C-alpha positions in Angstrom: -1.4 -20.5 -21.4 0.1 -22.9 -23.8 3.5 -21.6 -22.6 2.6 -22.5 -19.0 1.5 -26.0 -20.0 4.7 -26.5 -22.0 6.8 -25.3 -19.0 5.0 -27.9 -16.9 5.7 -30.5 -19.6 9.3 -29.6 -19.5 9.6 -31.2 -16.1 8.7 -34.6 -17.6 10.5 -35.5 -20.8 7.9 -38.1 -21.6 5.3 -35.3 -22.1 7.4 -33.4 -24.7 6.4 -34.0 -28.3 9.1 -35.6 -30.5 8.5 -33.2 -33.4 9.8 -29.7 -33.3 7.1 -27.0 -33.1 7.6 -23.5 -34.6 4.9 -21.7 -32.7 6.1 -18.9 -30.4 6.2 -19.9 -26.7 6.1 -23.7 -27.5 8.6 -26.4 -26.8 11.2 -27.3 -29.4 14.2 -29.7 -29.5 17.8 -28.6 -29.4 20.0 -31.4 -30.4 18.3 -34.7 -29.5 17.2 -34.6 -25.9 17.4 -31.0 -24.5 14.0 -29.4 -24.4 14.0 -25.6 -24.8 11.5 -22.7 -25.1 11.3 -20.6 -28.3 10.4 -17.2 -26.9 9.8 -14.1 -29.1 12.2 -11.2 -28.7 11.5 -7.5 -29.4 13.7 -7.7 -32.5 11.6 -10.4 -34.0 13.9 -13.3 -33.3 13.5 -16.1 -30.8 15.4 -16.7 -27.6 15.8 -20.4 -27.1 16.1 -21.2 -23.4 16.7 -24.6 -22.0 14.0 -25.8 -19.7 16.4 -27.8 -17.6 18.8 -24.8 -17.3 16.4 -22.1 -16.4 14.3 -23.9 -13.9 10.6 -23.9 -13.5 10.1 -20.4 -12.0 12.2 -18.7 -14.7 10.3 -20.7 -17.4 7.0 -19.4 -16.0 8.4 -15.8 -15.9 9.4 -15.9 -19.5 6.1 -17.1 -21.0 3.6 -15.5 -18.6 2.8 -11.9 -17.9 2.3 -12.7 -14.2 4.4 -14.5 -11.7 3.4 -15.1 -8.1 5.1 -12.7 -5.7 6.6 -15.6 -3.7 8.2 -17.0 -6.9 9.1 -13.7 -8.6 12.6 -13.4 -7.2 15.3 -15.5 -5.6 15.1 -16.0 -1.8 17.7 -13.3 -1.2 15.5 -10.6 -2.6 12.1 -11.8 -1.4 12.4 -9.5 1.6 12.3 -6.5 -0.6 8.6 -6.5 -0.6 7.7 -2.9 -1.6 8.7 -3.0 -5.3 7.2 -6.5 -5.7 4.1 -5.4 -3.9 3.6 -2.5 -6.3 3.9 -4.9 -9.2 1.5 -7.3 -7.6 -1.1 -4.7 -7.0 -0.7 -3.5 -10.6 -1.3 -7.0 -11.9 -4.3 -7.4 -9.6 -5.8 -4.1 -10.8 -5.3 -5.1 -14.4 -7.5 -8.2 -13.7 -10.2 -6.3 -11.8 -12.8 -7.2 -14.5 -11.9 -10.8 -14.2 -12.7 -10.7 -10.4 -15.9 -8.8 -11.0 -17.3 -11.1 -13.7 -16.3 -14.1 -11.7 -18.2 -12.7 -8.7 -21.3 -11.9 -10.8 -21.2 -15.3 -12.5 -21.1 -17.1 -9.1 -23.8 -14.8 -7.8 -26.2 -15.8 -10.6 -25.2 -19.5 -10.7 -25.6 -20.0 -7.0 -29.4 -19.6 -7.1 -30.0 -20.2 -10.8 -32.2 -23.3 -10.2 -34.4 -21.6 -7.6 -37.7 -19.8 -8.3 -36.7 -16.6 -6.5 -33.2 -16.6 -7.8 -31.1 -13.6 -6.6 -33.7 -12.6 -4.1 -32.4 -15.2 -1.7 -29.4 -13.1 -1.0 -31.7 -10.6 0.7 -34.3 -13.2 2.0 -31.7 -15.2 3.9 -30.7 -12.5 6.4 -34.3 -11.2 6.4 -35.8 -14.5 7.3 -33.0 -15.1 9.9 -33.9 -11.7 11.4 -37.6 -12.6 11.4 -36.9 -15.8 13.4 -34.9 -13.9 16.0 -37.5 -11.1 16.2 -40.2 -13.7 16.7 -38.2 -15.4 19.5 -36.7 -12.4 21.3 -39.0 -9.6 20.2 -42.4 -11.3 20.8 -41.9 -14.3 23.0 -39.6 -12.5 25.4 -41.5 -9.2 24.9 -38.4 -7.2 24.0 -40.2 -4.4 22.2 -37.5 -1.8 22.8 -33.8 -1.6 23.4 -32.7 0.5 26.4 -36.3 1.7 26.7 -35.7 4.0 23.8 -35.1 2.3 20.4 -37.3 -0.3 18.7 -36.0 -3.8 18.7 -36.7 -4.6 15.1 -34.4 -2.0 13.5 -31.8 -2.7 16.2 -31.9 -6.4 15.3 -32.0 -6.1 11.5 -29.2 -3.6 11.3 -27.0 -6.1 13.2 -28.2 -9.2 11.4 -27.5 -7.6 7.9 -24.0 -6.5 8.9 -23.1 -9.8 10.5 -24.5 -11.7 7.5 -22.1 -9.7 5.3 -19.2 -10.9 7.3 -20.5 -14.5 7.5 -21.0 -14.7 3.8 -17.6 -13.2 3.1 -15.9 -15.9 5.2 -18.1 -18.7 3.8 -17.3 -17.7 0.2 -13.7 -17.0 1.0 -13.1 -20.4 2.5 -14.2 -22.0 -0.8 -12.7 -19.5 -3.2 -9.5 -21.4 -3.8 -10.5 -25.0 -3.5 -13.6 -24.6 -5.8 -11.5 -23.0 -8.5 -8.8 -25.6 -8.8 -8.9 -25.7 -12.6 -8.4 -22.0 -12.8 -5.3 -22.2 -10.6 -3.9 -25.1 -12.7 -4.4 -23.6 -16.1 -4.4 -19.8 -15.8 -1.7 -17.5 -14.5 -3.2 -14.6 -12.5 -2.9 -13.1 -9.0 -4.6 -15.6 -6.8 -5.8 -12.8 -4.5 -8.5 -12.2 -7.2 -10.3 -15.3 -6.0 -11.1 -14.2 -2.4 -11.6 -10.7 -3.8 -14.3 -12.0 -6.1 -15.9 -13.9 -3.2 -16.0 -10.6 -1.3 -17.6 -8.7 -4.1 -20.3 -11.4 -4.4 -21.2 -10.9 -0.7 -20.9 -7.2 -1.0 -23.6 -6.9 -3.7 -26.1 -8.8 -1.6 -25.3 -6.7 1.4 -25.8 -3.4 -0.4 -29.1 -4.6 -1.7 -30.2 -5.6 1.9 -29.6 -2.1 3.1 -32.3 -0.8 0.8 -34.6 -3.6 1.9 -33.9 -2.6 5.5 -35.2 0.9 5.1 -38.2 -0.4 3.1 -39.2 -2.4 6.2 -38.3 -0.2 9.2 -39.5 3.0 7.4 -43.2 2.2 7.3 -43.1 0.1 10.5 -40.9 2.1 12.8 -40.7 5.5 11.0 -36.9 5.3 10.4 -35.9 6.8 7.1 -32.5 7.7 5.6 -31.3 11.0 7.1 -28.1 12.9 7.7 -26.8 10.3 10.1 -27.2 7.7 7.3 -24.1 9.3 5.6 -22.0 7.5 8.2 -22.8 4.3 6.2 -20.2 5.2 3.6 -17.1 5.1 5.9 -18.6 2.2 7.9 -19.1 0.1 4.8 -15.6 0.9 3.5 -14.0 -0.2 6.7 -16.2 -3.2 7.0 -15.3 -4.2 3.4 -11.6 -4.0 4.2 -12.1 -6.0 7.4 -14.1 -8.7 5.5 -11.4 -8.8 2.8 -8.8 -9.7 5.4 -11.1 -12.4 6.9 -11.7 -13.9 3.4 -8.0 -14.1 2.6 -7.2 -15.6 6.0 -9.8 -18.4 5.7 -8.9 -19.0 2.0 -5.2 -19.4 2.9 -5.9 -21.8 5.8 -8.5 -23.8 3.8 -6.0 -24.9 1.1 -4.0 -27.3 3.2 -6.7 -27.7 5.8 -9.9 -28.6 4.0 -11.9 -29.3 7.2 -12.1 -25.5 7.7 -15.1 -25.5 5.3 -17.1 -27.5 7.9 -15.9 -25.5 10.9 -16.7 -22.0 9.6 -20.5 -22.3 10.1 -20.0 -23.3 13.8 -17.5 -20.5 14.4 -19.8 -17.9 12.8 -22.8 -19.1 14.8 -20.8 -18.8 18.0 -19.6 -15.3 16.9 -23.2 -14.3 16.3 -24.2 -15.2 19.9 -21.2 -13.5 21.4 -21.8 -10.2 19.5 -24.3 -7.5 20.6 -26.7 -8.3 17.8 -29.5 -10.1 19.6 -29.0 -8.1 22.8 -27.7 -4.5 23.5 -24.3 -3.9 25.2 -26.3 -2.8 28.3 -27.4 -6.4 28.7 -23.9 -7.2 30.2 -24.3 -4.7 33.1 -23.7 -6.4 36.4 -21.5 -9.1 34.8 -18.0 -9.8 36.1 -15.1 -7.7 34.8 -13.6 -10.5 32.8 -16.9 -10.9 30.9 -16.7 -7.2 29.9 -13.1 -7.5 28.9 -13.6 -10.6 26.8 -16.7 -9.2 25.0 -14.8 -6.0 24.4 -12.2 -7.9 22.3 -14.9 -8.7 19.7 -13.7 -7.0 16.5 -17.3 -6.6 15.3 -18.2 -4.2 18.2 -17.1 -0.9 16.6 -18.7 -1.9 13.3 -22.0 -2.7 14.9 -21.9 0.5 16.8 -21.4 2.5 13.6 -24.1 0.7 11.8 -26.6 1.3 14.6 -25.7 5.0 14.6 -26.2 5.3 10.8 -29.2 3.1 10.5 -31.1 3.4 13.8 -29.8 6.7 15.2 -28.4 5.3 18.4 -25.7 7.5 20.1 -22.1 6.3 19.8 -18.6 7.6 20.4 -17.9 8.2 16.8 -14.2 8.9 17.3 -13.6 5.7 19.3 -15.8 3.5 17.1 -14.0 4.8 13.9 -10.6 4.3 15.5 -11.5 0.8 16.6 -13.0 -0.2 13.3 -10.0 1.2 11.4 -7.5 -0.6 13.6 -9.3 -4.0 13.2 -9.8 -3.5 9.4 -6.2 -2.5 8.6 -4.7 -5.2 10.9 -6.8 -8.1 9.6 -6.4 -7.0 6.0 -2.6 -6.6 6.2 -2.1 -9.9 8.0 -4.5 -11.8 5.8 -3.3 -10.3 2.5 0.4 -10.7 3.2 0.0 -14.3 4.4 -2.1 -15.2 1.4 0.3 -13.6 -1.2 3.3 -15.1 0.5 1.8 -18.6 0.2 0.0 -18.3 -3.1 3.0 -19.6 -5.2 2.6 -23.0 -3.5 -1.2 -23.3 -3.7 -1.3 -25.3 -6.9 0.3 -28.3 -5.3 -2.5 -28.7 -2.8 -5.5 -28.3 -5.1 
């Protein structure tokens, strides 16, 4: 990282030390005024490159093991994405432990000052579900859904799934702006930051599934069975979908900081427009444009798969899997590509 800092210093001659330094990767002096980099070579010598000659992106490439995809090649070759994408994925995989420990550190620190600590990651969606069950289940006397399935497991299965998406977006929108010092001082694939935010939300979601069965098992007699195995492909597709959402909001939040205040309102509206508090049959008798608009909700196939795996509700598995796969791949590709293409310029905004 000293090399990166020296590269940045090479842009301002006033920041360059007057005395020559012999450490590898540090700035030296050639002649009187020309700053250069002393870079180790495989033969044991040093390749002295002028900072002013090579330019900033070449300087960063020489002293760092990672260069952002958008800066790794001249503009004429940026369109050749496949080789560069493989290198990016390899660099991201090499830093998987960094993303994991960052996620676990944030998970512990977020509720470190509270008495219940990490339990709040389960209590938050659970209490939210309790409020909606009190209002819609008791006050409106909605004991069953479609006169067949209990309202409590129907509600909790949707609330827990939606809370996973909501937390992924909330953590993703702050993943870049809250780690400005990391971006300024450490060279690594920036995609690791929204990925760590996603892992943080994922741990809480997996824990909430166990709590779900501990509640609806004794109360409603719903225990894990053969249909519960559908949770594995459902969670995988949901994870990919949330990854795309996290990268999208993280990308937009860098130049547009107000998104942090808008996301809670957007997710609350999304909650009411999704079949979580009410079944899809609730829309029977509504105009055609209402059915068409509600059908565009990307959460519909995911909720249908969760209800089948966790409640036992019938669903068109082929159509739901196809719809969930299409949304997951589309959002992940668009969000990931847009984020990586822009990540080389993020430092100037944070």
